[in-house]
C-alpha positions in Angstrom: 115.7 33.2 -88.4 114.8 36.8 -88.2 114.8 38.5 -84.9 111.7 40.6 -84.0 110.9 42.6 -81.0 108.3 42.0 -78.3 107.8 44.8 -75.8 106.4 43.9 -72.3 104.9 46.9 -70.5 104.6 45.8 -66.9 107.4 43.6 -65.4 105.3 42.0 -62.7 105.1 38.3 -62.1 103.1 37.7 -65.4 105.3 40.0 -67.5 108.6 38.6 -66.4 107.3 35.0 -66.6 106.3 35.7 -70.2 109.8 37.0 -70.9 111.3 33.9 -69.4 109.0 31.6 -71.4 109.8 33.4 -74.7 113.5 33.2 -73.9 113.3 29.4 -73.5 111.1 29.0 -76.5 112.0 28.0 -80.1 112.0 31.5 -81.5 114.6 34.3 -81.4 113.0 37.4 -80.0 114.4 40.7 -78.9 112.5 41.5 -75.7 112.2 45.1 -74.4 110.8 45.7 -70.9 109.3 48.7 -69.3 107.9 49.4 -65.8 107.6 52.5 -63.7 108.1 50.4 -60.6 111.8 50.3 -59.9 111.6 47.2 -57.8 110.2 45.4 -60.8 113.0 46.8 -63.0 115.7 45.7 -60.6 114.3 42.2 -60.5 114.1 42.1 -64.3 117.8 43.2 -64.6 118.9 40.4 -62.3 117.2 37.7 -64.4 119.2 35.5 -66.8 116.2 35.0 -69.0 114.7 38.4 -68.5 114.2 41.2 -71.1 117.2 42.0 -73.3 116.8 45.7 -72.6 115.0 47.9 -70.1 113.6 51.0 -71.8 112.6 53.6 -69.2 110.8 55.8 -71.8 107.3 54.3 -72.3 106.7 55.7 -75.9 110.1 54.5 -77.0 109.4 51.1 -75.5 106.1 50.8 -77.4 107.6 52.1 -80.6 110.2 49.3 -80.6 107.6 46.4 -80.4 106.2 44.4 -83.2 104.1 42.9 -80.4 103.3 45.1 -77.3 102.2 43.2 -74.3 100.3 45.1 -71.6 100.8 43.3 -68.3 99.1 46.0 -66.2 96.4 46.5 -63.6 93.0 47.3 -65.2 93.2 50.8 -63.8 96.4 51.6 -65.8 95.3 50.4 -69.3 93.5 53.4 -70.5 96.2 55.9 -69.6 98.9 53.6 -71.2 97.0 53.3 -74.4 96.7 57.1 -74.6 100.5 57.5 -74.1 101.6 54.9 -76.7 98.9 55.5 -79.3 101.1 57.7 -81.6 104.2 55.5 -81.2 103.1 52.0 -82.0 103.8 50.8 -85.6 101.1 50.2 -88.2 101.6 46.4 -88.0 102.0 46.2 -84.2 99.7 43.9 -82.2 98.8 45.1 -78.7 97.9 42.3 -76.4 96.2 43.5 -73.3 96.4 41.0 -70.4 94.5 43.0 -67.8 91.7 41.2 -65.9 88.7 42.7 -67.8 88.2 43.0 -71.5 85.2 45.1 -72.5 86.6 48.5 -71.5 89.9 47.8 -73.2 88.2 47.3 -76.5 86.5 50.7 -76.1 89.7 52.4 -75.2 91.6 50.8 -78.1 88.9 52.0 -80.5 89.1 55.5 -79.0 92.9 55.9 -78.8 94.6 53.5 -81.2 94.5 54.9 -84.7 96.9 52.3 -86.1 98.1 48.8 -85.0 95.8 46.0 -83.8 94.4 45.3 -80.3 93.3 42.0 -78.7 92.4 41.3 -75.1 93.8 38.1 -73.7 94.6 36.5 -70.3 97.2 33.8 -69.5 95.9 31.5 -66.8 98.4 30.1 -64.2 99.2 26.4 -64.4 97.4 24.3 -61.8 100.6 23.6 -59.9 101.5 27.3 -59.7 98.4 28.6 -57.9 100.0 29.1 -54.4 103.2 30.7 -55.5 103.9 34.2 -54.2 103.4 37.3 -56.3 107.1 37.7 -56.9 107.6 34.1 -58.1 108.7 34.1 -61.7 108.9 31.0 -63.9 109.0 30.1 -67.6 106.4 27.4 -66.8 103.9 29.6 -65.0 101.3 29.1 -67.8 102.5 25.7 -69.1 99.6 23.3 -70.0 97.0 25.9 -69.0 94.7 28.1 -71.0 95.3 31.4 -72.8 91.9 33.2 -72.9 91.5 35.2 -76.1 88.7 37.7 -76.3 88.7 39.3 -79.7 86.3 42.0 -80.8 84.0 41.3 -83.7 86.0 43.6 -86.1 89.5 42.5 -85.3 91.8 41.4 -88.1 91.9 37.5 -88.2 95.7 37.7 -88.5 95.8 39.5 -85.2 93.8 36.6 -83.7 96.2 34.1 -85.2 99.1 36.0 -83.8 97.6 36.2 -80.3 96.8 32.4 -80.3 100.3 31.5 -81.3 101.8 33.9 -78.8 99.8 32.0 -76.1 101.1 28.7 -77.4 104.7 30.0 -77.1 103.9 30.4 -73.4 103.0 26.7 -73.2 99.2 27.5 -73.0 96.3 26.5 -75.3 93.8 29.0 -76.7 90.3 29.4 -75.2 88.0 31.8 -76.9 85.4 33.9 -75.1 83.2 36.9 -75.9 84.7 39.9 -74.1 81.5 40.8 -72.3 80.8 37.2 -71.2 84.4 36.9 -70.0 84.0 40.1 -67.9 80.8 38.7 -66.3 82.4 35.4 -65.4 85.7 36.8 -64.2 83.8 38.6 -61.5 83.2 35.2 -59.9 86.8 33.9 -60.0 88.8 37.1 -59.6 86.8 39.9 -58.0 84.7 37.7 -55.7 87.6 36.1 -53.8 89.0 39.5 -53.2 85.8 40.9 -51.8 85.2 37.8 -49.7 88.7 38.0 -48.3 88.2 41.7 -47.4 84.8 40.9 -45.8 86.3 38.1 -43.7 89.3 40.2 -42.6 87.0 43.1 -41.7 84.7 40.9 -39.6 87.5 39.4 -37.6 89.4 42.6 -37.3 86.4 44.3 -35.7 85.7 41.5 -33.3 86.5 41.7 -29.6 88.9 38.8 -29.9 91.1 40.3 -32.6 93.9 41.2 -30.2 94.3 37.5 -29.4 93.5 36.1 -32.8 96.2 38.2 -34.6 98.8 36.3 -32.6 97.9 32.8 -33.9 96.1 33.5 -37.2 98.0 31.3 -39.6 98.2 30.1 -43.2 94.5 29.6 -43.9 93.8 33.2 -42.8 96.8 34.6 -44.7 95.9 32.8 -47.9 92.2 33.8 -47.8 93.1 37.5 -47.3 95.9 37.4 -49.9 94.0 39.6 -52.4 94.4 42.5 -49.9 98.2 42.5 -50.7 97.4 43.6 -54.2 96.3 47.1 -55.4 92.9 47.4 -53.7 91.9 50.3 -56.0 92.2 47.8 -58.8 89.9 45.4 -57.0 87.4 48.2 -56.4 87.5 49.1 -60.1 87.0 45.5 -61.1 84.0 45.1 -58.8 82.3 48.1 -60.3 83.2 47.3 -63.9 80.2 45.0 -64.2 78.2 45.9 -61.1 75.3 43.6 -61.8 77.5 40.5 -62.2 79.4 41.3 -59.0 76.1 41.6 -57.1 74.9 38.3 -58.6 78.0 36.5 -57.4 77.9 38.1 -54.0 74.2 37.1 -53.6 75.0 33.5 -54.6 77.8 33.3 -52.0 75.6 34.8 -49.3 72.9 32.2 -50.0 75.5 29.5 -49.6 76.7 31.0 -46.3 73.1 31.1 -45.1 72.8 27.4 -46.0 75.9 26.6 -43.9 74.5 28.7 -41.1 71.3 26.7 -41.0 73.1 23.4 -40.9 75.3 24.7 -38.1 72.4 26.1 -36.1 70.6 22.7 -36.4 73.8 21.0 -35.1 73.4 18.5 -37.9 76.9 17.1 -38.0 76.2 14.4 -40.5 74.5 16.6 -43.1 77.1 19.4 -42.7 80.0 16.9 -43.1 78.4 15.4 -46.2 77.9 18.8 -47.8 81.5 19.8 -47.2 82.7 16.4 -48.5 80.7 16.9 -51.7 82.3 20.4 -52.1 85.8 18.8 -51.4 85.2 16.2 -54.1 84.1 18.8 -56.6 87.2 21.0 -55.9 89.5 18.0 -56.3 87.9 17.2 -59.7 88.3 20.9 -60.7 92.0 20.8 -59.8 92.5 17.5 -61.7 90.8 18.9 -64.8 92.8 22.1 -64.6 96.1 20.2 -64.3 95.2 17.8 -67.1 93.7 20.6 -69.2 91.7 17.9 -70.9 88.7 19.9 -71.9 90.7 21.6 -74.7 89.7 19.9 -77.9 91.6 19.8 -81.2 95.1 19.0 -82.1 97.7 21.8 -81.7 100.5 22.1 -84.2 103.9 22.6 -82.7 105.6 26.0 -83.0 108.8 26.0 -85.0 110.1 24.9 -88.3 108.5 27.7 -90.3 109.1 31.4 -91.1 108.4 33.8 -88.3 106.3 36.2 -90.4 104.6 33.4 -92.3 102.7 31.7 -89.5 103.6 32.6 -85.9 102.9 36.3 -86.3 100.1 36.0 -88.8 101.8 38.1 -91.5 102.3 41.3 -89.4 106.1 40.9 -89.1 106.4 39.7 -92.7 105.3 43.2 -93.7 108.2 44.7 -91.8 110.7 42.1 -93.0 109.7 42.8 -96.6 110.1 46.5 -96.1 113.6 46.0 -94.8 114.4 44.0 -97.9 
């Protein structure tokens, strides 16, 4: 089978887990990695199933890729596209895995004069939720969803390539309009970060903080975990779709006011019933996420066919043909 190159720009938990999944998959890829964070580079170099090569020069890393994966914070996507625009090949597919999609499409239209761009997002498997940010696994996305958010004018072969790329990670495709995705993601990505920040601020400002900090435990640490990430990225996400962010914040504040009323009334029975209902709904959500049983349609297995013919939607076949 022909060997083709996948470049991963951003060797964070997602980028390295993608490399590991591809290495354990049925296809023979040459994987090039790039990251300006030297701690990420050192971790990648220590992995048995990590990138085959670390390329410190960003344009050279992009030029090598038949597929270029951007595993970057939202705030770094535009500048990266600017830098690599003149170096990606004509057939190259750029898969942007950042947390929002609408701006990426606009930036790609502005800077990429060749190649193909698709926004996507691999979703963690249900049994991987609570892993630390440095945890890397080839199964990080297994039996989960691979959100694909193509623009209206994208080449269908690029979509096919992105879908099959997600399937190689063990995930199943889920299509969303980019703008709709950005609105919804504010609820499940941005909102937890803002809520964790608000809770930390409220307790940190309280008179009892000097005592609380000594026995604050796992619940507090997990709720405020988003503050470990790049908070400038969180701020940018919140303002990307300001109206959606405000809607979600209003909805949560309404729920908090409802809980406040039950507590003020000292209605133990009603409050317990409400919390039990929420608990049941959460358990059902976790069950559905683990089973991934809302994905309809039979998925064909990857393997047993030419790399350029089906897996990569014809893009790599152009390159293979040119090489004779």
